[in-house]
All heavy atoms as a GROMACS GRO file, in nm:
protein
  616
    1GLN      N    1   0.081  -0.118   0.000
    1GLN     CA    2   0.000   0.000   0.000
    1GLN      C    3   0.086   0.125   0.000
    1GLN      O    4   0.054   0.222  -0.066
    1GLN     CB    5  -0.091  -0.001   0.120
    1GLN     CG    6  -0.197  -0.108   0.113
    1GLN     CD    7  -0.275  -0.119   0.242
    1GLN    OE1    8  -0.238  -0.060   0.342
    1GLN    NE2    9  -0.381  -0.195   0.239
    2LEU      N   10   0.196   0.121   0.073
    2LEU     CA   11   0.284   0.238   0.078
    2LEU      C   12   0.348   0.263  -0.059
    2LEU      O   13   0.367   0.378  -0.098
    2LEU     CB   14   0.391   0.217   0.184
    2LEU     CG   15   0.476   0.337   0.220
    2LEU    CD1   16   0.388   0.450   0.271
    2LEU    CD2   17   0.577   0.299   0.326
    3CYS      N   18   0.376   0.156  -0.133
    3CYS     CA   19   0.432   0.173  -0.267
    3CYS      C   20   0.334   0.245  -0.359
    3CYS      O   21   0.374   0.329  -0.439
    3CYS     CB   22   0.467   0.038  -0.326
    3CYS     SG   23   0.597  -0.047  -0.239
    4VAL      N   24   0.208   0.210  -0.347
    4VAL     CA   25   0.106   0.274  -0.431
    4VAL      C   26   0.097   0.423  -0.398
    4VAL      O   27   0.091   0.507  -0.487
    4VAL     CB   28  -0.030   0.204  -0.413
    4VAL    CG1   29  -0.140   0.279  -0.485
    4VAL    CG2   30  -0.021   0.060  -0.462
    5ILE      N   31   0.099   0.454  -0.269
    5ILE     CA   32   0.094   0.595  -0.228
    5ILE      C   33   0.216   0.669  -0.281
    5ILE      O   34   0.206   0.781  -0.331
    5ILE     CB   35   0.083   0.607  -0.076
    5ILE    CG1   36  -0.053   0.556  -0.030
    5ILE    CG2   37   0.105   0.750  -0.029
    5ILE    CD1   38  -0.067   0.544   0.120
    6GLY      N   39   0.334   0.605  -0.270
    6GLY     CA   40   0.456   0.668  -0.320
    6GLY      C   41   0.457   0.689  -0.469
    6GLY      O   42   0.531   0.772  -0.521
    7TYR      N   43   0.379   0.613  -0.540
    7TYR     CA   44   0.371   0.629  -0.685
    7TYR      C   45   0.264   0.731  -0.724
    7TYR      O   46   0.281   0.803  -0.822
    7TYR     CB   47   0.340   0.493  -0.750
    7TYR     CG   48   0.368   0.490  -0.897
    7TYR    CD1   49   0.495   0.467  -0.944
    7TYR    CD2   50   0.266   0.512  -0.989
    7TYR    CE1   51   0.522   0.465  -1.079
    7TYR    CE2   52   0.291   0.510  -1.124
    7TYR     CZ   53   0.420   0.486  -1.170
    7TYR     OH   54   0.446   0.485  -1.303
    8ILE      N   55   0.156   0.739  -0.648
    8ILE     CA   56   0.045   0.828  -0.684
    8ILE      C   57   0.068   0.971  -0.636
    8ILE      O   58   0.036   1.066  -0.708
    8ILE     CB   59  -0.088   0.772  -0.627
    8ILE    CG1   60  -0.123   0.642  -0.698
    8ILE    CG2   61  -0.200   0.873  -0.642
    8ILE    CD1   62  -0.242   0.571  -0.642
    9VAL      N   63   0.122   0.990  -0.517
    9VAL     CA   64   0.138   1.124  -0.460
    9VAL      C   65   0.221   1.216  -0.551
    9VAL      O   66   0.184   1.332  -0.570
    9VAL     CB   67   0.195   1.117  -0.318
    9VAL    CG1   68   0.239   1.253  -0.268
    9VAL    CG2   69   0.091   1.058  -0.224
   10PRO      N   70   0.332   1.171  -0.612
   10PRO     CA   71   0.406   1.262  -0.701
   10PRO      C   72   0.327   1.310  -0.822
   10PRO      O   73   0.365   1.409  -0.885
   10PRO     CB   74   0.527   1.180  -0.744
   10PRO     CG   75   0.547   1.082  -0.636
   10PRO     CD   76   0.408   1.048  -0.588
   11GLU      N   77   0.218   1.241  -0.856
   11GLU     CA   78   0.133   1.291  -0.965
   11GLU      C   79   0.058   1.417  -0.923
   11GLU      O   80   0.024   1.499  -1.006
   11GLU     CB   81   0.031   1.183  -1.004
   11GLU     CG   82   0.089   1.060  -1.067
   11GLU     CD   83   0.136   1.084  -1.209
   11GLU    OE1   84   0.090   1.181  -1.272
   11GLU    OE2   85   0.220   1.006  -1.255
   12VAL      N   86   0.036   1.432  -0.792
   12VAL     CA   87  -0.044   1.543  -0.740
   12VAL      C   88   0.044   1.651  -0.678
   12VAL      O   89   0.018   1.769  -0.693
   12VAL     CB   90  -0.145   1.490  -0.636
   12VAL    CG1   91  -0.229   1.603  -0.580
   12VAL    CG2   92  -0.230   1.381  -0.694
   13TYR      N   93   0.150   1.610  -0.607
   13TYR     CA   94   0.230   1.705  -0.531
   13TYR      C   95   0.378   1.681  -0.559
   13TYR      O   96   0.424   1.567  -0.564
   13TYR     CB   97   0.203   1.688  -0.381
   13TYR     CG   98   0.292   1.776  -0.295
   13TYR    CD1   99   0.266   1.910  -0.280
   13TYR    CD2  100   0.404   1.722  -0.232
   13TYR    CE1  101   0.347   1.990  -0.203
   13TYR    CE2  102   0.486   1.802  -0.154
   13TYR     CZ  103   0.456   1.935  -0.140
   13TYR     OH  104   0.538   2.015  -0.065
   14ARG      N  105   0.453   1.789  -0.575
   14ARG     CA  106   0.599   1.784  -0.589
   14ARG      C  107   0.660   1.878  -0.488
   14ARG      O  108   0.607   1.985  -0.459
   14ARG     CB  109   0.642   1.829  -0.730
   14ARG     CG  110   0.596   1.743  -0.841
   14ARG     CD  111   0.666   1.609  -0.839
   14ARG     NE  112   0.616   1.523  -0.944
   14ARG     CZ  113   0.692   1.465  -1.034
   14ARG    NH1  114   0.821   1.482  -1.032
   14ARG    NH2  115   0.637   1.389  -1.125
   15PHE      N  116   0.773   1.837  -0.430
   15PHE     CA  117   0.844   1.925  -0.337
   15PHE      C  118   0.894   2.048  -0.411
   15PHE      O  119   0.938   2.038  -0.526
   15PHE     CB  120   0.965   1.854  -0.276
   15PHE     CG  121   0.929   1.751  -0.174
   15PHE    CD1  122   0.952   1.617  -0.198
   15PHE    CD2  123   0.873   1.789  -0.053
   15PHE    CE1  124   0.920   1.522  -0.104
   15PHE    CE2  125   0.840   1.694   0.042
   15PHE     CZ  126   0.864   1.560   0.016
   16PRO      N  127   0.890   2.164  -0.347
   16PRO     CA  128   0.950   2.282  -0.410
   16PRO      C  129   1.102   2.272  -0.399
   16PRO      O  130   1.155   2.205  -0.312
   16PRO     CB  131   0.895   2.398  -0.327
   16PRO     CG  132   0.861   2.337  -0.194
   16PRO     CD  133   0.824   2.194  -0.221
   17GLY      N  134   1.171   2.338  -0.487
   17GLY     CA  135   1.316   2.342  -0.479
   17GLY      C  136   1.383   2.246  -0.575
   17GLY      O  137   1.323   2.198  -0.671
   18GLU      N  138   1.511   2.220  -0.549
   18GLU     CA  139   1.593   2.139  -0.638
   18GLU      C  140   1.643   2.014  -0.567
   18GLU      O  141   1.680   2.018  -0.450
   18GLU     CB  142   1.713   2.220  -0.688
   18GLU     CG  143   1.674   2.341  -0.770
   18GLU     CD  144   1.795   2.416  -0.822
   18GLU    OE1  145   1.902   2.407  -0.759
   18GLU    OE2  146   1.782   2.480  -0.926
   19ILE      N  147   1.646   1.904  -0.639
   19ILE     CA  148   1.701   1.779  -0.587
   19ILE      C  149   1.853   1.780  -0.602
   19ILE      O  150   1.925   1.716  -0.526
   19ILE     CB  151   1.638   1.658  -0.658
   19ILE    CG1  152   1.673   1.530  -0.583
   19ILE    CG2  153   1.679   1.650  -0.803
   19ILE    CD1  154   1.593   1.410  -0.628
   20ALA      N  155   1.902   1.852  -0.700
   20ALA     CA  156   2.045   1.872  -0.724
   20ALA      C  157   2.059   2.009  -0.791
   20ALA      O  158   1.960   2.062  -0.843
   20ALA     CB  159   2.100   1.762  -0.814
   21PRO      N  160   2.177   2.068  -0.789
   21PRO     CA  161   2.192   2.198  -0.855
   21PRO      C  162   2.150   2.193  -1.001
   21PRO      O  163   2.202   2.115  -1.081
   21PRO     CB  164   2.341   2.229  -0.842
   21PRO     CG  165   2.386   2.150  -0.723
   21PRO     CD  166   2.301   2.026  -0.724
   22GLY      N  167   2.048   2.271  -1.034
   22GLY     CA  168   1.998   2.278  -1.171
   22GLY      C  169   1.890   2.178  -1.205
   22GLY      O  170   1.838   2.179  -1.316
   23ILE      N  171   1.854   2.087  -1.113
   23ILE     CA  172   1.750   1.988  -1.139
   23ILE      C  173   1.640   2.003  -1.034
   23ILE      O  174   1.661   1.974  -0.918
   23ILE     CB  175   1.806   1.844  -1.134
   23ILE    CG1  176   1.919   1.826  -1.234
   23ILE    CG2  177   1.695   1.743  -1.161
   23ILE    CD1  178   1.989   1.693  -1.224
   24ALA      N  179   1.525   2.052  -1.078
   24ALA     CA  180   1.413   2.072  -0.987
   24ALA      C  181   1.343   1.940  -0.959
   24ALA      O  182   1.349   1.847  -1.039
   24ALA     CB  183   1.314   2.171  -1.047
   25PHE      N  184   1.276   1.932  -0.846
   25PHE     CA  185   1.199   1.812  -0.813
   25PHE      C  186   1.094   1.786  -0.921
   25PHE      O  187   1.062   1.672  -0.953
   25PHE     CB  188   1.130   1.826  -0.677
   25PHE     CG  189   1.221   1.800  -0.561
   25PHE    CD1  190   1.267   1.904  -0.482
   25PHE    CD2  191   1.260   1.671  -0.528
   25PHE    CE1  192   1.349   1.880  -0.374
   25PHE    CE2  193   1.342   1.646  -0.421
   25PHE     CZ  194   1.388   1.750  -0.343
   26ALA      N  195   1.036   1.892  -0.975
   26ALA     CA  196   0.931   1.878  -1.076
   26ALA      C  197   0.984   1.817  -1.206
   26ALA      O  198   0.908   1.763  -1.285
   26ALA     CB  199   0.868   2.013  -1.105
   27ASP      N  200   1.116   1.823  -1.228
   27ASP     CA  201   1.176   1.768  -1.350
   27ASP      C  202   1.199   1.618  -1.342
   27ASP      O  203   1.228   1.555  -1.444
   27ASP     CB  204   1.308   1.837  -1.381
   27ASP     CG  205   1.290   1.985  -1.411
   27ASP    OD1  206   1.178   2.025  -1.448
   27ASP    OD2  207   1.389   2.061  -1.398
   28ILE      N  208   1.189   1.560  -1.224
   28ILE     CA  209   1.212   1.416  -1.208
   28ILE      C  210   1.081   1.343  -1.239
   28ILE      O  211   0.979   1.369  -1.178
   28ILE     CB  212   1.257   1.383  -1.064
   28ILE    CG1  213   1.383   1.461  -1.027
   28ILE    CG2  214   1.278   1.234  -1.046
   28ILE    CD1  215   1.505   1.426  -1.108
   29PRO      N  216   1.084   1.251  -1.335
   29PRO     CA  217   0.961   1.177  -1.367
   29PRO      C  218   0.926   1.076  -1.259
   29PRO      O  219   1.005   1.047  -1.171
   29PRO     CB  220   0.996   1.107  -1.499
   29PRO     CG  221   1.144   1.096  -1.498
   29PRO     CD  222   1.195   1.214  -1.420
   30ASN      N  223   0.806   1.020  -1.268
   30ASN     CA  224   0.759   0.920  -1.171
   30ASN      C  225   0.806   0.781  -1.210
   30ASN      O  226   0.838   0.754  -1.325
   30ASN     CB  227   0.608   0.920  -1.164
   30ASN     CG  228   0.554   1.047  -1.105
   30ASN    OD1  229   0.627   1.122  -1.043
   30ASN    ND2  230   0.427   1.071  -1.125
   31GLY      N  231   0.805   0.693  -1.113
   31GLY     CA  232   0.828   0.552  -1.137
   31GLY      C  233   0.970   0.518  -1.180
   31GLY      O  234   1.068   0.581  -1.139
   32VAL      N  235   0.980   0.420  -1.268
   32VAL     CA  236   1.109   0.368  -1.312
   32VAL      C  237   1.185   0.471  -1.394
   32VAL      O  238   1.309   0.470  -1.397
   32VAL     CB  239   1.087   0.237  -1.392
   32VAL    CG1  240   1.218   0.181  -1.442
   32VAL    CG2  241   1.015   0.134  -1.307
   33ALA      N  242   1.117   0.561  -1.457
   33ALA     CA  243   1.184   0.664  -1.537
   33ALA      C  244   1.271   0.755  -1.451
   33ALA      O  245   1.364   0.819  -1.502
   33ALA     CB  246   1.080   0.748  -1.611
   34ALA      N  247   1.246   0.760  -1.322
   34ALA     CA  248   1.326   0.844  -1.233
   34ALA      C  249   1.467   0.790  -1.215
   34ALA      O  250   1.557   0.866  -1.179
   34ALA     CB  251   1.257   0.854  -1.097
   35ILE      N  252   1.488   0.663  -1.242
   35ILE     CA  253   1.622   0.604  -1.224
   35ILE      C  254   1.724   0.675  -1.311
   35ILE      O  255   1.834   0.706  -1.267
   35ILE     CB  256   1.618   0.452  -1.254
   35ILE    CG1  257   1.535   0.382  -1.147
   35ILE    CG2  258   1.757   0.394  -1.261
   35ILE    CD1  259   1.510   0.236  -1.174
   36ASN      N  260   1.689   0.702  -1.435
   36ASN     CA  261   1.784   0.768  -1.526
   36ASN      C  262   1.792   0.919  -1.504
   36ASN      O  263   1.886   0.982  -1.550
   36ASN     CB  264   1.743   0.741  -1.671
   36ASN     CG  265   1.761   0.595  -1.706
   36ASN    OD1  266   1.846   0.526  -1.651
   36ASN    ND2  267   1.677   0.547  -1.796
   37ALA      N  268   1.696   0.977  -1.435
   37ALA     CA  269   1.693   1.122  -1.415
   37ALA      C  270   1.776   1.166  -1.295
   37ALA      O  271   1.816   1.282  -1.287
   37ALA     CB  272   1.549   1.170  -1.399
   38ILE      N  273   1.804   1.076  -1.201
   38ILE     CA  274   1.881   1.112  -1.082
   38ILE      C  275   2.029   1.103  -1.115
   38ILE      O  276   2.076   1.003  -1.169
   38ILE     CB  277   1.844   1.020  -0.964
   38ILE    CG1  278   1.697   1.039  -0.928
   38ILE    CG2  279   1.933   1.046  -0.843
   38ILE    CD1  280   1.646   0.946  -0.823
   39PRO      N  281   2.107   1.207  -1.083
   39PRO     CA  282   2.250   1.206  -1.115
   39PRO      C  283   2.325   1.095  -1.040
   39PRO      O  284   2.282   1.046  -0.936
   39PRO     CB  285   2.299   1.343  -1.066
   39PRO     CG  286   2.177   1.426  -1.049
   39PRO     CD  287   2.065   1.332  -1.023
   40ALA      N  288   2.439   1.054  -1.097
   40ALA     CA  289   2.519   0.946  -1.039
   40ALA      C  290   2.564   0.978  -0.897
   40ALA      O  291   2.566   0.890  -0.811
   40ALA     CB  292   2.640   0.918  -1.128
   41LEU      N  293   2.598   1.102  -0.870
   41LEU     CA  294   2.640   1.138  -0.734
   41LEU      C  295   2.524   1.125  -0.635
   41LEU      O  296   2.546   1.094  -0.519
   41LEU     CB  297   2.696   1.280  -0.731
   41LEU     CG  298   2.833   1.296  -0.797
   41LEU    CD1  299   2.874   1.444  -0.798
   41LEU    CD2  300   2.937   1.213  -0.727
   42GLY      N  301   2.402   1.145  -0.681
   42GLY     CA  302   2.286   1.124  -0.595
   42GLY      C  303   2.270   0.977  -0.559
   42GLY      O  304   2.239   0.944  -0.445
   43TRP      N  305   2.292   0.888  -0.657
   43TRP     CA  306   2.285   0.744  -0.629
   43TRP      C  307   2.396   0.703  -0.533
   43TRP      O  308   2.374   0.621  -0.443
   43TRP     CB  309   2.294   0.664  -0.758
   43TRP     CG  310   2.167   0.668  -0.836
   43TRP    CD1  311   2.146   0.730  -0.956
   43TRP    CD2  312   2.041   0.612  -0.799
   43TRP    NE1  313   2.017   0.715  -0.995
   43TRP    CE2  314   1.949   0.642  -0.901
   43TRP    CE3  315   1.997   0.539  -0.689
   43TRP    CZ2  316   1.817   0.602  -0.896
   43TRP    CZ3  317   1.865   0.498  -0.684
   43TRP    CH2  318   1.777   0.530  -0.787
   44MET      N  319   2.516   0.759  -0.551
   44MET     CA  320   2.627   0.726  -0.459
   44MET      C  321   2.595   0.773  -0.318
   44MET      O  322   2.622   0.704  -0.221
   44MET     CB  323   2.758   0.790  -0.507
   44MET     CG  324   2.824   0.711  -0.616
   44MET     SD  325   2.998   0.749  -0.645
   44MET     CE  326   3.017   0.915  -0.603
   45GLN      N  327   2.536   0.891  -0.306
   45GLN     CA  328   2.499   0.944  -0.175
   45GLN      C  329   2.399   0.851  -0.106
   45GLN      O  330   2.414   0.819   0.013
   45GLN     CB  331   2.441   1.083  -0.191
   45GLN     CG  332   2.404   1.148  -0.060
   45GLN     CD  333   2.346   1.288  -0.081
   45GLN    OE1  334   2.312   1.327  -0.192
   45GLN    NE2  335   2.333   1.363   0.026
   46MET      N  336   2.298   0.805  -0.178
   46MET     CA  337   2.200   0.713  -0.120
   46MET      C  338   2.266   0.580  -0.082
   46MET      O  339   2.239   0.524   0.025
   46MET     CB  340   2.086   0.687  -0.219
   46MET     CG  341   1.993   0.805  -0.234
   46MET     SD  342   1.853   0.766  -0.340
   46MET     CE  343   1.915   0.818  -0.499
   47PHE      N  344   2.352   0.529  -0.168
   47PHE     CA  345   2.421   0.403  -0.143
   47PHE      C  346   2.505   0.410  -0.015
   47PHE      O  347   2.497   0.322   0.071
   47PHE     CB  348   2.509   0.368  -0.264
   47PHE     CG  349   2.589   0.244  -0.246
   47PHE    CD1  350   2.531   0.120  -0.263
   47PHE    CD2  351   2.723   0.252  -0.214
   47PHE    CE1  352   2.605   0.005  -0.247
   47PHE    CE2  353   2.799   0.136  -0.198
   47PHE     CZ  354   2.740   0.012  -0.214
   48PHE      N  355   2.584   0.516   0.000
   48PHE     CA  356   2.669   0.528   0.118
   48PHE      C  357   2.590   0.559   0.245
   48PHE      O  358   2.628   0.515   0.353
   48PHE     CB  359   2.779   0.633   0.095
   48PHE     CG  360   2.888   0.581   0.006
   48PHE    CD1  361   2.908   0.634  -0.120
   48PHE    CD2  362   2.969   0.477   0.047
   48PHE    CE1  363   3.008   0.586  -0.203
   48PHE    CE2  364   3.070   0.427  -0.034
   48PHE     CZ  365   3.089   0.482  -0.160
   49LEU      N  366   2.482   0.632   0.234
   49LEU     CA  367   2.398   0.657   0.351
   49LEU      C  368   2.336   0.527   0.402
   49LEU      O  369   2.340   0.498   0.522
   49LEU     CB  370   2.287   0.757   0.320
   49LEU     CG  371   2.188   0.780   0.434
   49LEU    CD1  372   2.257   0.851   0.550
   49LEU    CD2  373   2.068   0.856   0.387
   50ILE      N  374   2.282   0.446   0.312
   50ILE     CA  375   2.224   0.318   0.352
   50ILE      C  376   2.331   0.228   0.410
   50ILE      O  377   2.310   0.159   0.510
   50ILE     CB  378   2.152   0.252   0.232
   50ILE    CG1  379   2.028   0.333   0.195
   50ILE    CG2  380   2.114   0.107   0.264
   50ILE    CD1  381   1.966   0.294   0.064
   51GLY      N  382   2.450   0.227   0.350
   51GLY     CA  383   2.560   0.147   0.403
   51GLY      C  384   2.603   0.191   0.541
   51GLY      O  385   2.629   0.108   0.630
   52ALA      N  386   2.610   0.322   0.565
   52ALA     CA  387   2.650   0.374   0.696
   52ALA      C  388   2.545   0.339   0.801
   52ALA      O  389   2.579   0.300   0.913
   52ALA     CB  390   2.671   0.525   0.688
   53VAL      N  391   2.418   0.352   0.767
   53VAL     CA  392   2.311   0.318   0.862
   53VAL      C  393   2.319   0.170   0.896
   53VAL      O  394   2.307   0.130   1.012
   53VAL     CB  395   2.173   0.356   0.804
   53VAL    CG1  396   2.060   0.292   0.884
   53VAL    CG2  397   2.157   0.506   0.800
   54ASP      N  398   2.342   0.087   0.795
   54ASP     CA  399   2.349  -0.056   0.818
   54ASP      C  400   2.473  -0.093   0.900
   54ASP      O  401   2.466  -0.174   0.993
   54ASP     CB  402   2.351  -0.129   0.685
   54ASP     CG  403   2.340  -0.279   0.700
   54ASP    OD1  404   2.256  -0.323   0.779
   54ASP    OD2  405   2.415  -0.351   0.632
   55TYR      N  406   2.587  -0.034   0.869
   55TYR     CA  407   2.713  -0.069   0.935
   55TYR      C  408   2.719  -0.019   1.079
   55TYR      O  409   2.754  -0.092   1.170
   55TYR     CB  410   2.832  -0.014   0.856
   55TYR     CG  411   2.965  -0.050   0.916
   55TYR    CD1  412   3.018  -0.177   0.899
   55TYR    CD2  413   3.038   0.042   0.990
   55TYR    CE1  414   3.139  -0.212   0.953
   55TYR    CE2  415   3.158   0.009   1.045
   55TYR     CZ  416   3.210  -0.118   1.027
   55TYR     OH  417   3.330  -0.152   1.081
   56TYR      N  418   2.683   0.108   1.098
   56TYR     CA  419   2.695   0.168   1.232
   56TYR      C  420   2.571   0.148   1.318
   56TYR      O  421   2.573   0.176   1.437
   56TYR     CB  422   2.725   0.317   1.220
   56TYR     CG  423   2.860   0.343   1.158
   56TYR    CD1  424   2.871   0.401   1.033
   56TYR    CD2  425   2.977   0.308   1.224
   56TYR    CE1  426   2.994   0.424   0.976
   56TYR    CE2  427   3.101   0.330   1.168
   56TYR     CZ  428   3.109   0.388   1.043
   56TYR     OH  429   3.231   0.410   0.987
   57GLY      N  430   2.462   0.101   1.261
   57GLY     CA  431   2.340   0.075   1.337
   57GLY      C  432   2.281   0.198   1.401
   57GLY      O  433   2.239   0.195   1.515
   58VAL      N  434   2.275   0.307   1.327
   58VAL     CA  435   2.227   0.432   1.385
   58VAL      C  436   2.075   0.439   1.397
   58VAL      O  437   2.023   0.538   1.443
   58VAL     CB  438   2.277   0.554   1.303
   58VAL    CG1  439   2.427   0.565   1.312
   58VAL    CG2  440   2.232   0.545   1.160
   59LEU      N  441   2.006   0.334   1.356
   59LEU     CA  442   1.861   0.338   1.365
   59LEU      C  443   1.809   0.309   1.505
   59LEU      O  444   1.694   0.330   1.534
   59LEU     CB  445   1.799   0.239   1.266
   59LEU     CG  446   1.812   0.278   1.121
   59LEU    CD1  447   1.748   0.173   1.033
   59LEU    CD2  448   1.750   0.413   1.094
   60GLY      N  449   1.892   0.254   1.591
   60GLY     CA  450   1.846   0.232   1.727
   60GLY      C  451   1.896   0.102   1.786
   60GLY      O  452   1.974   0.029   1.725
   61ASP      N  453   1.848   0.074   1.905
   61ASP     CA  454   1.885  -0.044   1.979
   61ASP      C  455   1.786  -0.155   1.945
   61ASP      O  456   1.668  -0.147   1.980
   61ASP     CB  457   1.884  -0.015   2.129
   61ASP     CG  458   1.926  -0.134   2.212
   61ASP    OD1  459   1.977  -0.232   2.153
   61ASP    OD2  460   1.909  -0.128   2.334
   62PHE      N  461   1.832  -0.257   1.876
   62PHE     CA  462   1.743  -0.364   1.835
   62PHE      C  463   1.724  -0.470   1.942
   62PHE      O  464   1.655  -0.568   1.921
   62PHE     CB  465   1.794  -0.428   1.706
   62PHE     CG  466   1.791  -0.332   1.590
   62PHE    CD1  467   1.908  -0.281   1.537
   62PHE    CD2  468   1.671  -0.291   1.536
   62PHE    CE1  469   1.905  -0.193   1.431
   62PHE    CE2  470   1.667  -0.202   1.432
   62PHE     CZ  471   1.785  -0.153   1.378
   63ASP      N  472   1.785  -0.453   2.059
   63ASP     CA  473   1.764  -0.546   2.169
   63ASP      C  474   1.633  -0.515   2.243
   63ASP      O  475   1.581  -0.600   2.315
   63ASP     CB  476   1.880  -0.541   2.268
   63ASP     CG  477   2.005  -0.604   2.210
   63ASP    OD1  478   1.991  -0.692   2.123
   63ASP    OD2  479   2.116  -0.567   2.252
   64ILE      N  480   1.581  -0.395   2.224
   64ILE     CA  481   1.455  -0.359   2.288
   64ILE      C  482   1.342  -0.439   2.224
   64ILE      O  483   1.331  -0.446   2.102
   64ILE     CB  484   1.428  -0.207   2.275
   64ILE    CG1  485   1.534  -0.130   2.349
   64ILE    CG2  486   1.289  -0.172   2.325
   64ILE    CD1  487   1.526   0.020   2.330
   65GLY      N  488   1.261  -0.502   2.307
   65GLY     CA  489   1.149  -0.580   2.256
   65GLY      C  490   1.177  -0.727   2.240
   65GLY      O  491   1.086  -0.804   2.214
   66LYS      N  492   1.302  -0.768   2.253
   66LYS     CA  493   1.334  -0.910   2.247
   66LYS      C  494   1.298  -0.974   2.380
   66LYS      O  495   1.311  -0.913   2.485
   66LYS     CB  496   1.483  -0.931   2.218
   66LYS     CG  497   1.524  -0.894   2.080
   66LYS     CD  498   1.669  -0.926   2.057
   66LYS     CE  499   1.713  -0.889   1.917
   66LYS     NZ  500   1.855  -0.912   1.897
   67PRO      N  501   1.255  -1.101   2.375
   67PRO     CA  502   1.220  -1.166   2.502
   67PRO      C  503   1.343  -1.189   2.589
   67PRO      O  504   1.451  -1.220   2.539
   67PRO     CB  505   1.158  -1.298   2.458
   67PRO     CG  506   1.209  -1.321   2.321
   67PRO     CD  507   1.234  -1.186   2.261
   68ASP      N  508   1.326  -1.170   2.718
   68ASP     CA  509   1.435  -1.190   2.814
   68ASP      C  510   1.429  -1.335   2.862
   68ASP      O  511   1.370  -1.366   2.964
   68ASP     CB  512   1.422  -1.092   2.930
   68ASP     CG  513   1.542  -1.095   3.022
   68ASP    OD1  514   1.650  -1.138   2.977
   68ASP    OD2  515   1.528  -1.054   3.139
   69LEU      N  516   1.491  -1.425   2.784
   69LEU     CA  517   1.488  -1.567   2.814
   69LEU      C  518   1.627  -1.617   2.848
   69LEU      O  519   1.726  -1.556   2.809
   69LEU     CB  520   1.435  -1.645   2.693
   69LEU     CG  521   1.295  -1.608   2.643
   69LEU    CD1  522   1.267  -1.679   2.513
   69LEU    CD2  523   1.191  -1.643   2.747
   70ALA      N  524   1.630  -1.730   2.914
   70ALA     CA  525   1.758  -1.795   2.939
   70ALA      C  526   1.817  -1.839   2.805
   70ALA      O  527   1.743  -1.868   2.711
   70ALA     CB  528   1.737  -1.916   3.030
   71PRO      N  529   1.950  -1.842   2.793
   71PRO     CA  530   2.011  -1.880   2.664
   71PRO      C  531   1.963  -2.015   2.611
   71PRO      O  532   1.946  -2.031   2.490
   71PRO     CB  533   2.161  -1.882   2.696
   71PRO     CG  534   2.177  -1.793   2.814
   71PRO     CD  535   2.050  -1.804   2.891
   72GLU      N  536   1.940  -2.111   2.700
   72GLU     CA  537   1.894  -2.242   2.654
   72GLU      C  538   1.754  -2.234   2.593
   72GLU      O  539   1.725  -2.293   2.489
   72GLU     CB  540   1.893  -2.343   2.770
   72GLU     CG  541   2.027  -2.363   2.837
   72GLU     CD  542   2.055  -2.260   2.946
   72GLU    OE1  543   1.959  -2.203   3.002
   72GLU    OE2  544   2.173  -2.234   2.972
   73GLU      N  545   1.665  -2.161   2.660
   73GLU     CA  546   1.528  -2.145   2.611
   73GLU      C  547   1.526  -2.067   2.480
   73GLU      O  548   1.450  -2.100   2.387
   73GLU     CB  549   1.442  -2.075   2.717
   73GLU     CG  550   1.298  -2.056   2.676
   73GLU     CD  551   1.220  -2.186   2.662
   73GLU    OE1  552   1.260  -2.288   2.723
   73GLU    OE2  553   1.118  -2.184   2.590
   74LEU      N  554   1.608  -1.964   2.470
   74LEU     CA  555   1.615  -1.885   2.347
   74LEU      C  556   1.664  -1.971   2.231
   74LEU      O  557   1.607  -1.965   2.121
   74LEU     CB  558   1.708  -1.764   2.369
   74LEU     CG  559   1.713  -1.663   2.257
   74LEU    CD1  560   1.575  -1.602   2.233
   74LEU    CD2  561   1.813  -1.554   2.290
   75GLU      N  562   1.766  -2.052   2.253
   75GLU     CA  563   1.817  -2.139   2.148
   75GLU      C  564   1.712  -2.242   2.108
   75GLU      O  565   1.696  -2.273   1.990
   75GLU     CB  566   1.945  -2.211   2.196
   75GLU     CG  567   2.018  -2.283   2.087
   75GLU     CD  568   2.071  -2.192   1.978
   75GLU    OE1  569   2.104  -2.076   2.007
   75GLU    OE2  570   2.078  -2.238   1.862
   76LYS      N  571   1.640  -2.295   2.205
   76LYS     CA  572   1.534  -2.393   2.177
   76LYS      C  573   1.425  -2.332   2.090
   76LYS      O  574   1.379  -2.393   1.993
   76LYS     CB  575   1.474  -2.442   2.309
   76LYS     CG  576   1.362  -2.540   2.294
   76LYS     CD  577   1.309  -2.579   2.431
   76LYS     CE  578   1.168  -2.634   2.420
   76LYS     NZ  579   1.105  -2.649   2.549
   77ARG      N  580   1.386  -2.208   2.120
   77ARG     CA  581   1.282  -2.141   2.040
   77ARG      C  582   1.331  -2.104   1.901
   77ARG      O  583   1.253  -2.103   1.806
   77ARG     CB  584   1.232  -2.016   2.114
   77ARG     CG  585   1.151  -2.051   2.236
   77ARG     CD  586   1.087  -1.927   2.292
   77ARG     NE  587   1.013  -1.958   2.414
   77ARG     CZ  588   0.933  -1.872   2.475
   77ARG    NH1  589   0.919  -1.750   2.424
   77ARG    NH2  590   0.870  -1.906   2.583
   78LYS      N  591   1.458  -2.071   1.888
   78LYS     CA  592   1.512  -2.039   1.756
   78LYS      C  593   1.508  -2.161   1.664
   78LYS      O  594   1.492  -2.149   1.544
   78LYS     CB  595   1.655  -1.990   1.767
   78LYS     CG  596   1.669  -1.849   1.815
   78LYS     CD  597   1.815  -1.810   1.817
   78LYS     CE  598   1.838  -1.671   1.870
   78LYS     NZ  599   1.980  -1.636   1.874
   79LEU      N  600   1.527  -2.280   1.722
   79LEU     CA  601   1.533  -2.402   1.642
   79LEU      C  602   1.397  -2.458   1.609
   79LEU      O  603   1.386  -2.554   1.533
   79LEU     CB  604   1.617  -2.507   1.717
   79LEU     CG  605   1.764  -2.470   1.735
   79LEU    CD1  606   1.835  -2.574   1.820
   79LEU    CD2  607   1.833  -2.453   1.602
   80GLN      N  608   1.290  -2.405   1.665
   80GLN     CA  609   1.156  -2.458   1.639
   80GLN      C  610   1.107  -2.417   1.503
   80GLN      O  611   1.130  -2.319   1.448
   80GLN     CB  612   1.057  -2.409   1.745
   80GLN     CG  613   1.079  -2.475   1.875
   80GLN     CD  614   0.978  -2.427   1.982
   80GLN    OE1  615   0.903  -2.334   1.960
   80GLN    NE2  616   0.981  -2.492   2.096
   0.00000   0.00000   0.00000
């Protein structure tokens, strides 16, 4: 459902300003056509940002919400 919203909303609304120097948000087409419209440095920036988030774990503490079980019980449940 979120993908559909992400595809439909740009038909109605575009951010003001520029995505890169000289390239306005309104100039970027929707869908797959946007792949060729985004500059190579923009793709590199996204690639390295995702890599840094994944490597350094800046999204948060993933231990929160895990069950507090004894190691034997946790291993038993993992194998089920």
